[in-house]
C-alpha positions in Angstrom: -178.3 35.5 121.7 -175.4 37.0 119.7 -173.3 34.6 117.8 -169.7 33.9 118.9 -167.1 35.7 116.8 -164.5 33.0 116.2 -161.8 35.5 115.1 -162.1 37.6 118.2 -162.3 34.5 120.4 -158.9 33.3 119.1 -157.3 36.7 118.8 -154.7 36.3 121.6 -152.2 33.6 121.2 -150.7 31.7 124.1 -147.0 32.7 124.5 -144.3 30.8 126.4 -142.8 32.5 129.4 -139.1 32.6 129.2 -137.2 33.1 132.5 -134.0 35.1 132.2 -131.1 35.8 134.5 -131.7 38.9 136.8 -135.2 39.2 135.5 -137.4 41.8 137.2 -140.8 41.0 138.6 -142.4 43.5 136.3 -140.8 41.8 133.3 -142.0 38.4 134.5 -145.6 39.7 134.9 -145.5 41.2 131.4 -144.5 37.8 130.1 -147.2 36.1 132.0 -149.9 38.4 130.5 -150.2 36.0 127.5 -149.3 32.8 129.3 -152.8 31.4 129.1 -152.0 29.7 132.4 -155.1 29.3 134.5 -154.9 31.4 137.7 -151.8 33.3 136.3 -154.1 35.0 133.8 -156.4 36.1 136.5 -153.6 37.4 138.6 -152.4 39.5 135.7 -155.9 40.9 135.2 -156.0 41.7 138.9 -152.8 43.6 138.7 -154.2 45.8 135.9 -157.4 46.4 137.8 -155.5 47.3 141.0 -153.3 49.7 139.1 -156.3 51.5 137.5 -158.1 51.5 140.8 -155.1 53.0 142.7 -154.7 55.7 140.0 -158.4 56.7 140.0 -158.5 59.8 142.2 -162.3 59.6 142.4 -162.4 56.1 143.8 -162.7 55.4 147.5 -160.7 52.1 147.9 -161.1 49.4 150.5 -158.6 46.8 151.6 -160.0 43.7 153.4 -158.3 40.7 154.9 -158.7 38.1 157.6 -156.5 37.6 160.6 -154.7 34.4 159.8 -152.3 35.9 157.2 -151.1 38.4 159.8 -149.3 35.5 161.5 -147.2 35.2 158.4 -144.6 37.4 156.7 -147.4 38.8 154.6 -148.0 41.2 157.5 -145.1 43.2 156.2 -146.6 43.4 152.7 -149.9 44.5 154.0 -148.3 47.1 156.3 -146.6 48.6 153.2 -149.9 48.6 151.2 -151.9 50.5 153.8 -151.2 54.0 152.4 -152.6 53.1 149.0 -156.1 52.6 150.5 -158.8 54.8 152.1 -160.2 52.2 154.6 -159.4 48.8 155.9 -161.9 46.2 157.0 -160.5 43.2 158.9 -161.2 40.7 161.7 -160.6 40.6 165.4 -157.5 38.4 165.3 -155.7 40.9 163.2 -155.4 43.1 166.3 -154.1 40.1 168.3 -151.3 39.1 165.8 -150.3 42.7 164.8 -150.1 43.9 168.4 -148.3 40.8 169.7 -145.7 41.0 167.0 -145.3 44.8 167.3 -144.3 44.1 170.9 -141.7 41.4 170.2 -143.9 38.3 169.8 -141.9 35.6 168.1 -143.7 33.5 165.5 -141.9 30.5 164.1 -141.9 28.5 160.8 -143.6 25.2 161.4 -145.4 22.5 159.5 -149.0 21.5 158.7 -148.2 17.9 159.7 -147.2 18.4 163.4 -148.6 16.3 166.2 -151.0 18.8 167.7 -151.4 16.8 171.0 -147.7 17.1 171.6 -147.7 20.8 170.7 -150.4 21.3 173.2 -148.4 19.6 175.9 -145.4 21.8 175.4 -147.4 25.1 175.1 -147.1 25.7 171.4 -150.1 26.9 169.2 -150.2 25.9 165.5 -151.8 28.3 163.0 -151.5 26.4 159.8 -147.8 25.9 159.4 -146.9 28.7 161.8 -145.9 27.8 165.4 -146.5 30.3 168.2 -145.4 29.7 171.8 -148.2 30.5 174.3 -146.3 33.4 175.9 -145.5 35.0 172.5 -149.2 35.4 171.8 -151.6 35.6 174.7 -149.2 37.1 177.3 -147.6 39.6 174.8 -151.1 40.7 173.8 -152.3 41.0 177.4 -149.3 43.0 178.6 -149.3 45.4 175.7 -153.1 45.8 175.8 -153.1 46.7 179.5 -150.3 49.2 179.0 -151.9 50.9 176.1 -155.5 50.8 177.4 -154.4 52.2 180.7 -152.7 55.1 178.9 -155.9 55.7 176.8 -158.1 55.6 179.9 -156.0 58.1 181.9 -155.5 60.5 179.0 -157.2 63.9 179.0 -159.0 63.0 175.8 -160.6 59.8 177.1 -164.2 59.6 175.9 -165.8 56.7 177.8 -167.4 55.5 174.6 -165.6 54.4 171.4 -166.4 52.9 168.1 -164.1 50.0 167.1 -162.3 52.2 164.6 -161.7 55.0 167.1 -160.2 52.6 169.6 -158.0 51.0 167.0 -156.8 54.5 166.0 -155.8 55.1 169.7 -153.8 51.9 169.7 -152.1 52.7 166.4 -151.2 56.1 167.9 -149.3 54.4 170.8 -147.7 51.5 168.9 -144.2 52.6 167.8 -143.2 49.7 165.6 -143.1 50.8 161.9 -143.9 47.2 160.9 -147.3 47.4 162.6 -150.4 47.6 160.3 -152.2 49.6 163.0 -149.3 52.0 163.2 -149.1 52.5 159.4 -152.9 53.1 159.4 -152.5 55.7 162.1 -149.6 57.4 160.3 -151.4 57.5 156.9 -154.9 58.4 158.4 -156.4 55.2 157.1 -159.4 54.1 159.2 -159.5 50.5 160.3 -162.9 49.0 160.7 -163.2 45.8 162.7 -166.8 44.5 163.0 -165.7 41.4 164.7 -163.4 43.2 167.2 -164.7 41.1 170.2 -163.8 37.8 168.5 -160.3 37.1 169.8 -157.8 37.8 172.5 -158.1 41.6 172.1 -161.8 41.4 172.5 -161.5 39.2 175.6 -159.1 41.8 177.2 -161.5 44.5 176.2 -164.4 42.7 177.9 -162.4 42.2 181.1 -161.3 45.9 181.1 -165.0 47.0 180.7 -166.0 45.1 183.8 -164.3 47.6 186.2 -163.8 50.7 184.1 -166.2 53.3 182.7 -165.9 52.1 179.1 -168.4 51.4 176.3 -167.9 50.0 172.8 -170.3 51.4 170.2 -170.4 49.0 167.3 -173.2 50.7 165.5 -171.2 53.9 165.0 -168.8 52.3 162.5 -171.7 50.7 160.6 -173.2 54.1 160.1 -169.9 55.5 158.9 -169.6 52.7 156.4 -173.1 53.5 155.2 -172.1 57.2 154.8 -168.9 56.2 152.8 -171.1 54.1 150.4 -173.6 57.0 149.8 -171.0 59.7 149.7 -168.7 58.1 147.1 -169.9 57.5 143.5 -166.9 55.4 142.7 -165.5 52.7 145.0 -163.0 49.8 144.7 -161.7 47.0 146.8 -158.9 44.5 147.1 -160.4 41.6 149.2 -158.1 38.9 150.5 -160.1 35.9 151.8 -163.8 35.9 152.8 -165.8 36.0 155.9 -166.9 39.1 157.7 -164.2 41.4 156.3 -165.1 40.7 152.7 -168.8 40.8 153.4 -168.7 44.2 155.1 -167.1 45.6 152.0 -169.6 44.3 149.5 -172.6 44.6 151.8 -172.3 48.4 152.2 -171.3 49.0 148.6 -174.5 47.5 147.3 -176.4 50.6 148.6 -174.5 52.7 146.0 -175.1 50.2 143.2 -172.0 48.1 143.8 -168.2 48.3 143.6 -166.7 49.7 140.4 -163.4 47.9 140.9 -163.0 44.6 142.7 -160.2 42.1 143.1 -160.7 39.0 145.2 -158.1 36.4 146.2 -159.4 33.2 147.7 -158.5 29.5 148.1 -162.1 28.5 148.9 -164.5 26.5 146.7 -167.8 28.0 145.6 -169.6 24.7 145.7 -170.5 24.8 149.5 -172.3 28.1 149.0 -170.0 30.0 151.4 -169.2 33.7 151.1 -165.5 32.8 151.1 -166.0 30.6 148.1 -168.4 32.9 146.3 -167.0 34.4 143.1 -167.4 38.1 142.4 -169.8 37.1 139.6 -172.2 36.0 142.4 -171.9 39.4 144.1 -173.1 41.0 140.8 -176.4 39.2 141.2 -176.8 40.9 144.6 -175.8 44.3 143.2 -172.7 44.3 145.4 -170.5 44.5 142.4 -171.7 46.5 139.4 -172.5 44.6 136.2 -170.1 46.7 134.3 -167.4 46.8 137.0 -163.8 45.8 136.4 -163.5 42.7 138.6 -161.7 39.4 138.9 -161.5 36.5 141.3 -158.0 35.0 141.7 -157.9 31.4 143.0 -154.7 30.9 145.0 -152.8 31.5 148.2 -152.4 35.2 149.0 -149.1 34.6 150.7 -147.8 33.7 147.2 -149.9 35.9 145.0 -150.0 39.2 146.8 -146.2 40.0 147.0 -146.0 39.5 143.2 -149.0 41.8 142.6 -147.8 44.6 144.9 -144.3 44.4 143.5 -145.6 44.6 139.9 -147.4 47.9 140.5 -145.1 49.4 143.2 -147.8 49.1 145.9 -145.5 49.2 148.9 
């Protein structure tokens, strides 16, 4: 084993961050680059990787995230980021929250410490510290789904069989709210893959619709397209927020091209239960899902705090 070079090891001195009046986010991030402050150091590294990834014209870039954060104000940040990526991979509930809110669903600030039995009695759901009245979620989704799906079904271009991404495209086409992630994906021609599309209110409505309409959902078609993306692009990158099926679909298909070249992962999960959500990107290297020489970092922290700073620092909005 090579001996440790002490001089190189101690080359960068920890500097104090000094907050100034009217300080810009970019100035703060510059100051934080030598803060030596735990997750802050990883966030700064992530910003540098994202900036390089975004500017690499040869890189096909993925954005992945779970549904829960779409119930928060981070939905607006993600909607603004869409145009900087080539493909999105997300979970079923993203459709629920994005569509419900696009059609006027009101989500309210709440608390983690609520009496959930009492909330249930008055018809209020709790998603972390977000409160959602029943009618603002399920009914909003059901009404808007039926309206849009009916329009798709009666259009002259109706195909009888759709992949998840094709169906999501049709919904994005018909949603008019500029704050919608699906709408922004449609406008910027960014394909939205949703391997867990049946897991949620949208999936339930789709299942009900299929009972008395000539409609089929082809889930294999998107998997084959993801496979083609992996084999057709020598360079790939990803910003992955949270774990689960959305993260795994990114790293799984990229292993077939030798792994991601750029990877930034934001998580609050611990690695010591062996979960994918907790698994650091170094673990993905062992599987060949991230290249050994890739530029990558795992950032421990809440994306609702971290992501707005990162996007603001590199003008990703």
